[in-house]
C-alpha positions as CSV (number, residue, x, y, z in Angstrom):
1,M,-19.8,4.1,-8.5
2,A,-17.7,5.0,-5.5
3,V,-15.1,3.6,-3.2
4,L,-14.1,4.1,0.5
5,L,-10.4,4.6,0.9
6,G,-9.0,4.9,4.5
7,G,-12.6,4.7,5.8
8,T,-13.6,7.9,4.1
9,A,-16.4,7.7,1.6
10,V,-15.9,8.7,-2.0
11,T,-19.3,10.2,-1.8
12,V,-21.8,10.9,-4.6
13,L,-22.9,13.5,-7.1
14,V,-26.5,13.6,-5.9
15,A,-28.2,13.1,-2.6
16,T,-30.9,10.5,-2.0
17,I,-34.2,11.0,-3.7
18,G,-36.4,10.9,-0.7
19,A,-38.8,8.2,0.3
20,R,-42.5,8.7,-0.1
21,A,-43.5,11.6,2.0
22,Q,-47.0,12.6,3.2
23,E,-46.3,15.3,5.7
24,T,-48.4,18.4,5.4
25,N,-47.1,20.9,8.0
26,E,-44.4,23.4,7.0
27,T,-41.6,22.1,9.2
28,E,-41.9,18.6,7.7
29,K,-42.0,20.0,4.2
30,Q,-38.7,21.8,4.8
31,D,-37.2,18.6,6.1
32,R,-38.2,16.9,2.9
33,V,-36.6,19.7,0.8
34,T,-33.3,19.0,2.6
35,Q,-33.7,15.3,1.8
36,L,-34.5,15.8,-1.8
37,E,-32.2,18.6,-2.7
38,R,-29.7,17.9,-5.4
39,V,-26.3,18.4,-3.8
40,V,-23.2,18.3,-5.8
41,I,-23.9,19.3,-9.4
42,T,-25.2,22.6,-8.0
43,T,-22.9,23.0,-5.1
44,G,-20.0,22.3,-7.4
45,K,-20.5,25.8,-8.6
46,A,-18.6,28.5,-6.9
47,G,-19.7,29.6,-3.5
48,A,-21.9,26.7,-2.6
49,G,-21.6,24.2,0.2
50,N,-20.0,20.9,0.6
51,G,-21.7,17.9,-1.0
52,T,-23.1,15.2,1.4
53,G,-24.8,11.9,1.1
54,D,-23.9,8.3,0.6
55,P,-23.3,6.8,-2.9
56,V,-25.3,3.7,-2.1
57,D,-28.4,5.8,-1.8
58,V,-28.3,6.8,-5.4
59,P,-29.4,4.4,-8.2
60,A,-26.7,5.6,-10.6
61,S,-23.0,5.4,-11.3
62,V,-21.9,8.5,-9.4
63,G,-18.8,9.0,-7.2
64,K,-16.8,11.6,-5.4
65,V,-13.2,12.0,-4.2
66,D,-13.5,14.0,-1.0
67,K,-10.8,16.2,0.5
68,T,-9.7,13.5,3.0
69,T,-9.2,11.0,0.2
70,L,-7.3,13.7,-1.8
71,E,-4.9,14.0,1.2
72,K,-4.4,10.2,1.4
73,L,-3.8,9.6,-2.3
74,G,-1.9,12.8,-2.8
75,R,-2.8,16.1,-4.5
76,E,0.6,16.0,-6.3
77,N,-0.8,13.5,-8.9
78,L,-4.5,13.9,-9.8
79,D,-4.1,11.1,-12.4
80,D,-3.6,8.6,-9.6
81,V,-6.5,10.0,-7.6
82,L,-8.9,9.7,-10.5
83,R,-7.7,6.3,-11.4
84,S,-8.9,5.1,-8.0
85,V,-12.5,5.6,-8.9
86,P,-14.2,2.7,-10.7
87,G,-14.8,3.3,-14.4
88,T,-12.6,6.4,-14.4
89,F,-9.1,6.8,-15.8
90,T,-6.9,9.4,-17.4
91,R,-4.7,10.0,-20.4
92,E,-1.3,10.5,-18.6
93,N,1.6,12.6,-19.9
94,P,4.2,13.4,-17.1
95,Q,5.2,16.5,-19.1
96,Q,1.7,17.8,-19.3
97,P,0.1,19.3,-16.1
98,G,-3.4,19.3,-17.5
99,I,-5.8,16.5,-16.6
100,A,-7.5,14.5,-19.4
101,V,-10.3,12.4,-17.8
102,N,-11.4,9.1,-19.3
103,I,-14.8,7.6,-18.4
104,R,-15.5,4.1,-19.5
105,G,-12.9,4.3,-22.3
106,F,-14.1,7.6,-23.7
107,E,-11.9,10.7,-23.4
108,G,-11.2,14.1,-25.0
109,S,-13.1,16.3,-27.5
110,G,-16.1,16.7,-25.1
111,R,-16.8,13.0,-24.7
112,V,-16.5,13.7,-21.0
113,N,-17.7,17.1,-19.8
114,S,-14.9,18.4,-17.6
115,M,-15.7,21.3,-15.3
116,I,-14.1,23.5,-12.6
117,D,-16.8,24.8,-10.2
118,G,-19.4,23.8,-12.8
119,V,-17.6,25.8,-15.6
120,R,-17.0,23.9,-18.8
121,Q,-13.4,23.4,-19.8
122,S,-13.4,23.3,-23.6
123,F,-9.7,24.1,-24.4
124,R,-8.3,21.6,-26.9
125,F,-5.5,21.4,-29.4
126,T,-4.6,18.9,-32.2
127,G,-1.5,16.7,-31.7
128,H,-0.2,13.4,-30.6
129,E,-2.1,13.8,-27.3
130,A,-5.4,13.7,-25.6
131,G,-8.3,15.6,-27.1
132,G,-8.5,18.1,-24.3
133,F,-7.1,19.1,-20.9
134,T,-8.4,20.7,-17.7
135,Y,-5.9,23.0,-15.9
136,V,-6.6,23.3,-12.2
137,D,-4.4,23.7,-9.1
138,P,-4.7,20.5,-6.9
139,N,-4.1,22.6,-3.8
140,F,-7.4,24.4,-4.3
141,L,-9.5,21.3,-4.7
142,T,-11.9,20.2,-2.0
143,E,-13.6,17.4,-3.9
144,I,-13.9,15.8,-7.4
145,D,-17.4,14.7,-8.5
146,V,-17.7,12.1,-11.2
147,E,-20.9,11.0,-13.0
148,R,-20.6,8.1,-15.4
149,G,-23.1,7.6,-18.2
150,A,-25.6,10.0,-19.7
151,V,-26.2,13.3,-17.7
152,S,-29.7,14.6,-18.3
153,T,-29.6,17.8,-16.3
154,A,-27.2,20.7,-16.1
155,G,-23.6,19.6,-16.8
156,G,-24.7,17.2,-19.6
157,G,-23.8,17.3,-23.3
158,G,-21.0,14.7,-23.0
159,L,-21.1,11.2,-24.4
160,A,-20.0,9.2,-21.4
161,G,-20.3,11.4,-18.3
162,S,-19.0,14.4,-16.5
163,V,-16.4,15.4,-13.9
164,N,-16.4,18.5,-11.8
165,F,-13.4,19.8,-9.9
166,R,-14.8,21.8,-7.0
167,T,-12.5,24.3,-5.4
168,I,-12.5,25.6,-1.8
169,G,-14.9,28.3,-0.8
170,V,-15.8,30.3,2.3
171,E,-17.4,27.3,4.0
172,D,-14.2,25.2,3.6
173,I,-12.0,27.9,5.2
174,V,-14.2,29.4,8.0
175,R,-15.6,26.8,10.4
176,D,-19.2,26.9,11.6
177,G,-19.5,29.3,14.5
178,Q,-16.4,31.3,13.6
179,E,-16.1,34.7,11.9
180,Y,-12.6,34.2,10.6
181,G,-10.7,31.2,9.2
182,L,-7.2,30.3,8.0
183,L,-6.5,27.2,6.0
184,G,-3.0,26.1,4.9
185,R,-1.4,23.2,3.1
186,A,2.3,22.5,2.7
187,S,4.1,19.5,1.3
188,W,7.4,18.2,0.2
189,G,8.3,15.3,-2.0
190,S,11.5,13.5,-3.1
191,N,12.3,12.4,-6.6
192,G,11.8,15.9,-8.2
193,V,8.4,16.6,-6.5
194,G,9.8,19.5,-4.5
195,F,7.7,21.9,-2.4
196,S,4.1,23.0,-2.7
197,E,2.3,25.6,-0.5
198,M,-1.2,27.0,-0.2
199,L,-2.6,29.6,2.2
200,A,-6.3,30.7,2.3
201,G,-8.1,33.1,4.5
202,G,-11.8,33.9,5.0
203,V,-14.3,35.9,6.9
204,K,-18.0,35.2,7.5
205,R,-20.2,37.8,9.1
206,D,-24.0,37.7,9.1
207,A,-25.0,37.1,5.5
208,V,-21.6,37.9,3.8
209,G,-18.6,35.6,3.4
210,L,-15.3,36.4,1.7
211,A,-12.3,34.1,0.9
212,A,-9.0,34.5,-0.8
213,A,-6.2,32.0,-1.5
214,I,-2.8,31.7,-3.1
215,S,-0.8,28.7,-4.1
216,K,2.7,27.9,-5.4
217,R,4.3,24.7,-6.7
218,D,7.8,24.0,-8.0
219,S,8.9,20.6,-9.3
220,N,11.7,19.1,-11.2
221,D,12.3,16.1,-13.5
222,F,11.6,12.8,-11.7
223,R,13.4,9.4,-12.0
224,N,11.7,6.2,-13.0
225,G,12.1,2.8,-11.4
226,D,15.4,2.2,-13.3
227,G,16.8,5.4,-11.8
228,D,16.7,7.2,-15.2
229,T,15.6,10.8,-15.4
230,V,12.4,11.4,-17.3
231,P,13.1,14.8,-19.0
232,Y,10.8,17.8,-18.9
233,T,8.6,16.6,-16.1
234,G,8.8,19.6,-13.8
235,Q,6.5,22.6,-13.7
236,D,6.3,26.1,-12.1
237,L,2.7,26.8,-11.0
238,V,1.2,29.9,-9.4
239,S,-2.5,30.2,-8.7
240,G,-4.9,32.5,-7.0
241,L,-8.6,32.3,-5.9
242,L,-11.3,34.7,-4.7
243,K,-14.8,33.8,-3.5
244,A,-17.7,35.8,-2.1
245,D,-21.1,34.8,-0.8
246,F,-24.0,37.3,-0.2
247,G,-27.3,36.5,1.5
248,F,-30.3,38.6,0.9
249,G,-32.9,37.7,3.5
250,E,-33.7,34.0,4.0
251,D,-34.6,33.3,0.4
252,H,-31.9,34.8,-1.8
253,R,-28.2,34.0,-2.1
254,L,-25.5,35.3,-4.6
255,S,-22.1,33.7,-4.9
256,L,-19.2,35.0,-6.9
257,G,-15.9,33.4,-7.7
258,G,-12.7,33.8,-9.6
259,I,-9.7,31.5,-10.2
260,F,-6.4,32.5,-11.8
261,Y,-4.0,29.8,-12.9
262,Q,-0.5,30.1,-14.6
263,N,1.8,27.2,-15.3
264,D,5.2,27.1,-17.0
265,F,6.3,23.7,-18.3
266,T,7.9,21.9,-21.2
267,A,5.9,19.5,-23.4
268,N,5.6,18.7,-27.1
269,S,9.3,19.8,-27.6
270,Y,8.5,23.4,-26.5
271,E,8.7,25.5,-23.4
272,Q,5.1,26.4,-22.8
273,Q,2.9,28.6,-20.6
274,V,-0.8,28.0,-19.9
275,K,-3.1,30.6,-18.3
276,N,-6.6,29.7,-17.2
277,R,-9.0,32.3,-15.8
278,T,-12.4,31.2,-14.5
279,A,-15.2,33.5,-13.2
280,T,-18.6,32.4,-11.8
281,A,-21.8,34.1,-10.6
282,N,-24.4,31.9,-9.0
283,Y,-27.8,32.9,-7.7
284,R,-30.2,30.8,-5.6
285,Y,-33.9,31.6,-4.7
286,D,-35.5,29.3,-2.2
287,P,-38.7,31.0,-0.8
288,T,-39.6,29.7,2.6
289,G,-42.6,27.5,2.7
290,N,-42.8,27.1,-1.1
291,D,-42.0,23.6,-2.4
292,L,-42.6,24.5,-6.0
293,I,-39.7,27.0,-6.3
294,H,-36.0,26.2,-5.8
295,L,-34.4,28.3,-8.5
296,K,-30.8,28.2,-9.5
297,V,-29.2,30.6,-12.0
298,N,-25.5,30.1,-12.9
299,G,-23.4,32.2,-15.2
300,Y,-19.7,31.7,-16.0
301,F,-16.7,32.8,-18.1
302,N,-13.6,30.9,-18.9
303,D,-10.5,32.1,-20.8
304,I,-7.6,29.7,-21.5
305,Q,-4.4,30.6,-23.4
306,M,-1.6,28.3,-24.4
307,E,1.7,29.8,-25.7
308,Y,4.7,28.1,-27.1
309,L,7.6,30.2,-25.8
310,K,10.7,28.4,-27.1
311,G,11.5,25.3,-29.0
312,L,14.0,22.7,-27.8
313,S,15.4,22.4,-31.3
314,P,16.9,25.3,-33.3
315,F,14.7,24.2,-36.2
316,A,11.5,24.5,-34.1
317,S,8.9,26.4,-36.3
318,A,6.1,26.7,-33.8
319,A,7.8,29.1,-31.3
320,G,5.4,32.0,-30.7
321,R,2.3,29.8,-31.2
322,K,-0.7,31.0,-29.3
323,I,-4.0,29.2,-28.9
324,N,-6.9,30.8,-27.1
325,D,-10.3,29.5,-26.1
326,R,-12.7,31.9,-24.6
327,G,-16.0,30.5,-23.3
328,V,-19.2,32.0,-21.8
329,G,-22.1,30.0,-20.5
330,F,-25.1,29.8,-18.2
331,D,-27.7,27.3,-16.9
332,V,-31.1,28.0,-15.3
333,S,-33.1,25.4,-13.5
334,N,-36.0,25.0,-11.0
335,T,-36.9,22.1,-8.8
336,S,-40.4,21.5,-7.7
337,L,-41.6,19.1,-5.0
338,M,-45.1,17.8,-5.1
339,D,-47.3,15.0,-3.7
340,F,-50.1,13.2,-5.6
341,G,-51.7,11.0,-3.0
342,E,-49.0,8.5,-2.0
343,I,-46.7,9.4,-4.8
344,A,-43.9,12.0,-4.1
345,V,-42.7,13.9,-7.2
346,K,-39.5,15.8,-7.7
347,S,-39.4,17.8,-11.0
348,E,-36.3,19.5,-12.2
349,N,-36.6,21.6,-15.4
350,G,-34.1,23.9,-17.0
351,V,-31.9,25.1,-19.9
352,E,-28.2,25.5,-20.4
353,Y,-26.1,27.2,-23.0
354,F,-22.4,27.5,-23.7
355,T,-20.4,29.3,-26.5
356,D,-16.7,29.4,-27.0
357,K,-14.5,31.0,-29.6
358,V,-11.2,29.5,-30.6
359,T,-8.4,31.7,-32.1
360,S,-4.8,30.9,-32.9
361,I,-1.6,32.7,-34.1
362,N,0.9,30.5,-35.8
363,G,-1.4,27.7,-34.7
364,G,-0.2,25.0,-37.1
365,V,-3.1,22.7,-38.0
366,N,-5.3,24.2,-35.3
367,P,-8.2,26.5,-36.5
368,A,-7.3,30.2,-36.7
369,N,-10.8,31.4,-36.1
370,A,-13.7,29.2,-35.1
371,H,-16.9,29.4,-33.0
372,S,-18.8,26.7,-31.2
373,R,-22.2,26.9,-29.5
374,T,-23.9,24.1,-27.5
375,G,-27.0,24.0,-25.4
376,A,-29.9,21.9,-24.1
377,V,-33.4,22.1,-22.7
378,F,-34.0,19.4,-20.0
379,S,-36.7,17.9,-17.7
380,Q,-36.1,15.2,-15.2
381,N,-38.9,13.9,-13.0
382,T,-38.6,11.4,-10.1
383,F,-41.7,9.5,-8.9
384,T,-41.4,7.7,-5.5
385,Y,-44.0,5.3,-4.3
386,G,-43.3,3.0,-1.4
387,M,-40.2,0.9,-2.3
388,F,-40.3,1.9,-6.0
389,E,-38.6,4.9,-7.6
390,L,-39.0,5.9,-11.3
391,V,-36.8,8.6,-12.8
392,G,-37.7,9.8,-16.3
393,A,-35.7,12.5,-18.2
394,L,-35.8,14.2,-21.6
395,R,-32.9,16.3,-22.8
396,Y,-32.8,18.1,-26.1
397,D,-29.2,18.8,-27.1
398,F,-28.3,21.2,-29.9
399,Y,-25.1,22.7,-31.3
400,N,-23.7,25.0,-34.0
401,L,-20.2,25.2,-35.5
402,N,-18.9,27.9,-37.8
403,G,-15.5,29.0,-39.0
404,T,-12.9,28.5,-41.7
405,A,-10.1,25.9,-42.3
406,D,-7.3,25.5,-44.8
407,A,-7.2,22.2,-46.7
408,G,-4.3,23.1,-49.0
409,P,-4.4,23.6,-52.8
410,R,-4.8,20.0,-53.8
411,A,-7.9,19.5,-51.6
412,G,-9.8,22.6,-52.5
413,G,-8.1,25.3,-50.4
414,A,-10.2,27.1,-47.8
415,Y,-13.2,25.4,-46.3
416,T,-16.2,27.2,-44.7
417,V,-18.0,25.3,-41.9
418,D,-21.5,26.2,-40.8
419,Q,-23.2,23.2,-39.2
420,S,-26.2,23.0,-36.8
421,K,-27.8,19.8,-35.4
422,G,-29.9,18.6,-32.5
423,A,-31.2,15.4,-30.9
424,L,-33.7,14.4,-28.2
425,N,-32.1,12.1,-25.6
426,P,-34.2,10.2,-23.1
427,K,-33.1,8.5,-19.8
428,V,-35.2,6.2,-17.7
429,T,-34.3,4.6,-14.3
430,L,-36.3,2.1,-12.3
431,A,-35.1,1.3,-8.8
432,V,-36.6,-1.0,-6.1
433,K,-35.8,-1.0,-2.4
434,P,-37.5,-4.0,-0.9
435,V,-35.5,-3.6,2.3
436,D,-33.7,-0.5,3.6
437,W,-30.2,-1.9,2.9
438,F,-30.6,-3.3,-0.7
439,Q,-31.5,-1.5,-3.9
440,P,-31.3,-2.9,-7.4
441,Y,-31.9,-0.6,-10.4
442,V,-31.9,-0.6,-14.2
443,T,-31.3,2.4,-16.5
444,Y,-31.7,3.1,-20.2
445,S,-30.1,6.3,-21.6
446,Q,-29.1,8.1,-24.8
447,S,-26.6,10.9,-25.2
448,M,-25.0,12.9,-28.0
449,R,-21.5,14.4,-28.4
450,A,-21.1,17.3,-30.9
451,P,-18.0,17.3,-33.1
452,T,-15.4,19.9,-32.0
453,V,-14.0,22.8,-34.0
454,Q,-10.7,20.9,-34.0
455,E,-12.2,17.9,-35.6
456,T,-14.2,19.7,-38.2
457,M,-11.7,22.4,-39.1
458,V,-8.2,20.8,-38.7
459,G,-6.2,21.7,-41.8
460,G,-2.8,22.5,-43.2
461,D,0.7,20.9,-43.2
462,H,2.4,19.1,-40.3
463,P,4.8,21.5,-38.6
464,G,8.5,20.8,-39.2
465,G,8.4,20.2,-42.9
466,T,7.1,16.6,-42.9
467,S,5.0,15.3,-45.7
468,A,1.9,14.9,-43.6
469,S,-1.1,17.1,-44.3
470,F,-4.5,17.4,-42.7
471,L,-7.9,17.8,-44.2
472,P,-11.0,19.5,-42.6
473,N,-14.3,17.7,-42.6
474,P,-17.3,20.1,-42.4
475,D,-19.7,17.1,-42.8
476,L,-18.9,15.4,-39.6
477,K,-22.0,14.0,-37.8
478,P,-22.3,14.1,-34.0
479,E,-21.6,10.9,-32.0
480,S,-24.7,9.3,-30.5
481,Q,-24.9,6.7,-27.7
482,K,-27.6,4.3,-26.6
483,G,-26.9,2.2,-23.5
484,W,-28.2,0.1,-20.6
485,E,-27.0,-0.2,-17.1
486,V,-27.9,-2.6,-14.4
487,G,-26.7,-2.0,-10.9
488,V,-27.2,-2.8,-7.2
489,N,-26.5,-0.8,-4.0
490,V,-25.9,-2.4,-0.6
491,K,-25.8,-0.3,2.6
492,R,-25.6,-2.3,5.8
493,D,-24.6,-1.0,9.2
494,G,-24.1,-3.1,12.3
495,L,-23.4,-6.2,10.2
496,L,-20.9,-7.9,12.6
497,T,-20.5,-5.3,15.3
498,A,-22.6,-2.4,16.5
499,D,-20.4,0.1,14.8
500,D,-19.2,-1.5,11.5
501,S,-20.5,-0.6,8.0
502,L,-20.6,-2.3,4.7
503,R,-21.0,-0.4,1.4
504,V,-21.2,-2.0,-2.0
505,K,-22.0,-0.5,-5.4
506,A,-21.8,-2.8,-8.5
507,S,-23.0,-2.2,-12.0
508,Y,-22.8,-3.6,-15.6
509,Y,-23.2,-1.3,-18.5
510,N,-23.4,-1.8,-22.3
511,M,-23.1,1.2,-24.7
512,K,-23.6,1.3,-28.4
513,V,-22.1,4.3,-30.2
514,E,-23.0,5.4,-33.8
515,D,-21.0,7.7,-36.0
516,F,-17.9,7.4,-33.7
517,I,-15.4,10.0,-34.8
518,A,-11.8,8.9,-35.4
519,A,-8.8,10.1,-37.4
520,R,-8.2,8.3,-40.7
521,F,-6.1,8.5,-43.9
522,N,-7.9,9.9,-46.9
523,P,-6.3,8.2,-50.0
524,Q,-8.1,10.6,-52.4
525,F,-6.1,13.6,-51.3
526,F,-3.3,11.6,-49.5
527,M,-4.2,13.5,-46.3
528,F,-5.4,12.8,-42.8
529,E,-8.8,13.8,-41.5
530,Y,-11.5,13.0,-38.9
531,V,-14.3,10.8,-40.1
532,N,-17.4,9.1,-38.8
533,V,-16.7,5.4,-38.5
534,P,-19.5,3.4,-40.2
535,G,-21.5,1.0,-38.1
536,E,-21.8,0.5,-34.4
537,S,-18.9,0.9,-31.9
538,R,-19.6,-1.0,-28.7
539,Q,-18.3,-0.7,-25.1
540,S,-19.3,-2.7,-22.1
541,G,-17.9,-3.3,-18.6
542,I,-18.3,-4.0,-14.9
543,E,-17.7,-1.5,-12.1
544,L,-17.5,-2.5,-8.5
545,A,-16.8,-0.7,-5.2
546,A,-16.9,-2.6,-2.0
547,T,-15.8,-1.3,1.4
548,Y,-16.0,-2.5,5.0
549,D,-15.1,-0.3,8.0
550,L,-14.7,-1.8,11.5
551,G,-13.5,1.4,13.1
552,M,-10.1,0.1,14.2
553,A,-9.6,-1.4,10.7
554,F,-10.9,-0.8,7.2
555,G,-10.6,-2.2,3.7
556,G,-11.9,-1.3,0.2
557,I,-11.7,-2.5,-3.3
558,A,-12.4,-0.7,-6.6
559,Y,-12.6,-2.9,-9.7
560,T,-13.1,-2.0,-13.3
561,H,-13.5,-4.5,-16.2
562,T,-13.8,-3.2,-19.7
563,D,-14.6,-5.0,-23.0
564,T,-14.0,-2.6,-25.8
565,K,-14.9,-2.7,-29.4
566,L,-14.1,1.0,-30.2
567,P,-12.3,1.9,-33.5
568,S,-8.6,2.5,-33.6
569,Q,-7.1,6.0,-33.9
570,Q,-4.7,7.3,-36.5
571,P,-1.5,8.4,-34.6
572,G,-1.0,12.2,-34.6
573,L,-4.6,13.3,-34.5
574,G,-5.3,12.4,-30.9
575,A,-4.5,9.2,-29.0
576,L,-6.1,5.9,-28.1
577,S,-8.4,5.9,-25.1
578,Y,-8.8,2.1,-24.6
579,L,-9.0,1.2,-21.0
580,P,-7.0,-1.9,-19.8
581,D,-9.1,-5.0,-19.5
582,D,-8.9,-5.0,-15.6
583,I,-8.0,-2.3,-13.1
584,V,-8.0,-3.0,-9.3
585,A,-7.2,-0.7,-6.4
586,L,-7.1,-2.5,-3.0
587,T,-6.9,-0.5,0.2
588,L,-6.2,-2.0,3.7
589,G,-5.5,-0.2,6.9
590,G,-5.9,0.3,10.6
591,R,-6.5,3.1,13.2
592,F,-4.5,3.5,16.4
593,L,-4.1,5.9,19.3
594,E,-7.8,6.5,19.8
595,Q,-8.1,6.6,16.0
596,K,-5.8,9.7,15.7
597,L,-3.3,7.6,13.7
598,E,-4.2,5.9,10.5
599,I,-1.8,3.5,8.7
600,G,-2.6,1.8,5.5
601,T,-1.5,0.4,2.1
602,R,-2.8,0.6,-1.4
603,V,-2.1,-1.9,-4.1
604,N,-2.7,-0.9,-7.7
605,Y,-3.0,-3.5,-10.4
606,V,-3.5,-2.7,-14.1
607,S,-3.8,-5.6,-16.6
608,N,-2.7,-5.8,-20.2
609,G,-3.9,-2.9,-22.4
610,V,-3.6,-1.6,-25.9
611,T,-1.5,1.2,-27.4
612,N,-1.0,2.6,-30.9
613,V,2.5,2.2,-32.4
614,G,1.9,3.7,-35.9
615,N,0.8,2.5,-39.3
616,A,0.7,-1.1,-40.6
617,N,1.1,0.0,-44.2
618,D,2.9,3.0,-45.4
619,A,0.6,3.3,-48.4
620,T,-2.8,3.0,-46.7
621,F,-1.6,4.3,-43.3
622,T,-3.8,1.7,-41.5
623,P,-3.5,2.2,-37.7
624,I,-2.4,-0.8,-35.7
625,N,-2.5,-1.5,-32.0
626,V,-0.2,-3.6,-29.8
627,K,-0.6,-5.1,-26.3
628,T,0.9,-3.3,-23.3
629,P,2.2,-5.2,-20.3
630,S,0.4,-5.4,-17.0
631,Y,1.9,-3.9,-13.8
632,T,1.4,-3.7,-10.0
633,T,2.5,-0.9,-7.7
634,V,2.3,-0.6,-3.9
635,D,1.8,2.6,-1.9
636,L,2.0,3.2,1.9
637,F,0.2,6.0,3.7
638,T,-0.1,7.3,7.3
639,N,-2.0,10.2,8.7
640,Y,-1.8,11.6,12.2
641,K,-4.3,14.1,13.6
642,V,-2.2,16.2,16.0
643,N,-5.2,18.1,17.3
644,E,-8.4,19.5,15.8
645,N,-6.4,22.1,13.9
646,V,-3.4,20.2,12.5
647,D,-2.9,17.0,10.5
648,V,0.4,15.5,9.4
649,A,0.7,12.9,6.6
650,F,3.5,10.7,5.3
651,K,3.3,8.6,2.1
652,V,5.5,6.4,-0.1
653,T,4.4,5.7,-3.7
654,N,5.8,2.9,-5.8
655,L,7.3,1.4,-2.7
656,F,9.3,-1.3,-4.6
657,D,10.6,1.2,-7.1
658,K,9.1,-0.7,-10.0
659,Q,9.9,0.3,-13.6
660,Y,6.7,0.5,-15.6
661,T,4.8,2.6,-18.2
662,P,1.4,3.8,-17.0
663,A,-1.5,2.6,-19.2
664,L,-2.8,5.4,-21.6
665,S,0.6,7.1,-21.2
666,T,1.6,9.5,-24.0
667,I,5.3,9.7,-23.3
668,G,7.8,8.6,-20.6
669,S,7.6,6.0,-17.9
670,G,6.1,5.9,-14.4
671,Q,7.6,7.7,-11.4
672,G,10.0,5.6,-9.2
673,R,9.9,5.4,-5.4
674,T,8.9,8.7,-4.0
675,F,8.5,10.0,-0.4
676,Y,6.0,12.6,0.6
677,L,5.6,14.6,3.8
678,S,2.6,17.1,4.1
679,T,0.7,19.0,6.7
680,Q,-2.7,20.8,6.7
681,F,-3.8,23.2,9.3
682,Q,-7.0,25.1,9.9
683,F,-7.7,27.7,12.6
């Protein structure tokens, strides 16, 4: 699902599966390769090119926030950016700079596979918080790719979808036809936002490209709509980036990348520091004139460390805590293009594997030493015949967890975990295109989410001397999902005028989850633990994106409706992920001065939702939920293109200074009226 904001497409994860092709000469075959090539999931890896394509060409719930939309909505708050995509939300904590993506009401603990340049972000910790965060510098982002529902190829393994934060590369800095390039961003915001700067340089000669960038951001505590300061909402972020591309003849290409992130902030009653280091190596082999070989080999390394530097209380016992997650992974796939008479076939086959080791010092209830391994073998085949398109995929997911956990003396002491399981997950899509502007489709899919080391090996006493204790559960089963999706794509140009365009993506989904994992109270040991909830947990919803662009004016609406039957969550071991019933983002605007000046407004409506306030009974610790109020905020934005090299933007968020608490907010209230001034230049 996607939305056009400010006339700019929130484009898609994959390019169009080409129409039936019968060409036989080599030139026409190469054209068909370009048409059929999967764009974003591979190009999201370091060193690859920008994604292209139109979301309404794809019979799936996919979307993209491109760099122009990032500028409009503001890089300062990625939560707001992601909440503009239908079916996509976030767990929001203004003290926490990490991003916890929610897709269709599922978040944390690997339910959504979150990636940076295709690199899995598996860092998690146990607390009154989301089940996992992704730490990325917004100044380095060039697009965010979202795929909702089961993912059958590389990047799968989550229950509800995936999100990939793609960072700038050589092609984003050095323009076509130039050998050198310079890209810069600078912004200032009121209400504690402060200054943010990024400078990137690149060189591209013959078959070699090099790029480097550095970024800095300083912010302070902001005020809410009542004028009250929300404490500990500032951060001190420094990031660096290196990318390199090497071409070997016409057929081979190697891309290398490295990102270095360090952020100092205060959350969970402690001054903290997070370091995130990501390295990628991606190889492509596309032999000229060979439709059967389009080989992609991606390897990556990720190292995240969180350290509690100082407690806000003199009785803080977790000062000095260090949690480290070090992951290594790879994926290998090949795409073949074939014709069988009038049937065009695209076959993508591959394998992916990821392993990460979690260690902690003074880690509280987090595992001191644990190891997780996940992987898959997959095959996805697309058959195109006339107006019909059939996509069939099989993905075998497997995992292994091993390590130790402390349950305390009354629950048996130390636990040893060594668990391995696997499952075969199919996905089938049938799409029909009776006319070139209209495409309905239906999809059936299955997916699996392995339990995390935190869920299986949590153990020990609550820090601070409270009576709460936590019990590991080495017998946790993986979550499994079976679901249907029915959707329609509308793509119509020249509807009322010669140059206007209409884009509509709408879908209904229904998911059934078995063995849903949630935190519960264990009366036998009088301790808390993660368990598999008996029976089926259901989730269904409607997602809509409709846009109309007239050139001199534009408008778009993104709408999400969710009907949730998911189990509640025991406070303290994670947080609720229920989406509000209805979420609407409406954008209207116009273009002036030969379309150099763009002025618009964005209205955000969030209906009543649900939050967790504690336990209904002190003896059974039954979790209870209460309704949260609805709210509406209004933003204004304007962008002016000074020339082909310089853009200037001005924005006001929460125009009417409304006091509200964002849905799925861990702590604090929403930011009050804030002014932003930014510029981007490229030479």
